[in-house]
N, C-alpha and C positions, 0 to 999 in steps of 0.2 A: 390521682388525676395527672400529676406531673409525669409519672411513669408512662401513662398512655400517650400523652403528648409527645414525649421524647421518642417512644417507639414508632408512632406514626410519622414523625419528622424523619427519623432514620430511614424508614422504608421509602418515603418519598425521595430522599436524597439518593438512595441506592438506585431507584428506578430512573431518576434523571441522569445519574452518572452512567448507567448502562446504556441509556438512549444516546447520550453524547458519544460514548465510545463506539457504538455500533454505526451511527449515522454521520458522525462528523470527524472521525479520525481514520487514518489508513489502517490502523490495527484491526478495525472491525470488518475490513474487506477480505473476503476469501472466495475460494471456488473458481470455477471456470475450466475451460478446456485448454490444456497446455499445448501451445503452438510452436514454441521453440525454447531452447536453452543455449545460452552463450556464455563462455568463460572469458574472464578478463585476460589480458595479455600475459600476466604473470601467474594466472590460475588461482589467485587469492580469492576471487569471487566468481560465483555463477549467477547469472540473471535468468530466471525463468519467466517467460511471457505467457500469460493466460488470456484467452478470449472469454469474456463473460457474456452469456446470452441472457438478455433481459426478458425474453419471452415475447409474446405478441404485442404487449403494450409499450415496450421501451426498446431502445436501440442496443447494439453491442457496446461493450466497453473493453478496454485493454488494461490489464493489471500486470505490473512488473514486480516480481518478488526476488529480492537479493538474498543470496546465501553466502555467508562468510565461511569459506571452506576450512579455515584454520581455527575456528572456534568450535567448542563442543556444546556449549549452552548458549541459548539466546542467539542463535546464528542466522535466523531468517527475519526479514522485515520487508514490508511493502514500501517501495520507493516511487511507484508510478501508478496512477489510476486516472484514466481519461475516458470520457463518455463519447459516444458516437464515432467510435473507431472499430474497425473489424480486423485490421492488420497492424503489425508493428514493424518498423524499420529500426534496427538496433545496430549501433556501432560503438565499440569501445574506443575512446579518444586517447586514453592512457590507462595506466593500471588502476586509477581511482575515479575516472570520469567516463560516463557513458552518455550517448545521445540516443534517446528514444523518441521517434517521431518528431524530430527537430527540437526536443527539449533536452538541454545539457544539464546533467545532474552529477554533482560530486557525491559518490555513493555513501560516504561516511557522514555527510551533513545535510544533503538536500533531498527533498521529496517533491513530487508533483501530484496535486490532487485537483481535478477539474472543479470540484465544489468550492475550492478556495481560489482557483484560477491564478495561482502564483506559487512560486517556490517558497518553502518555509524551512527554517532551521530547526532541527530536532533538539 
């Protein structure tokens, strides 16, 4: 009986964790049409901007995917996800800071996710 309880509990925890990862973190966000790629001034990073089409029921969203050009493993991460945007204005302020649609982000520590509506530290 205990074995069944622990097995069911484990399965529930796995599904809750997968749901949280998919719907509440930037790691679960993917896809979209690439609309631009911008290199940092020192070429250490490349920022790919994607337009995500939500279909007939939702608006467009913009996703910013950062690529660390000097890393071989774990070199990409999402740093920007904003809803109800069709275009992105991107400007590198320095080698480690980028402004995407008036949101300043230090690429090593900051992210912007409209669902949290605030920057967070990784």
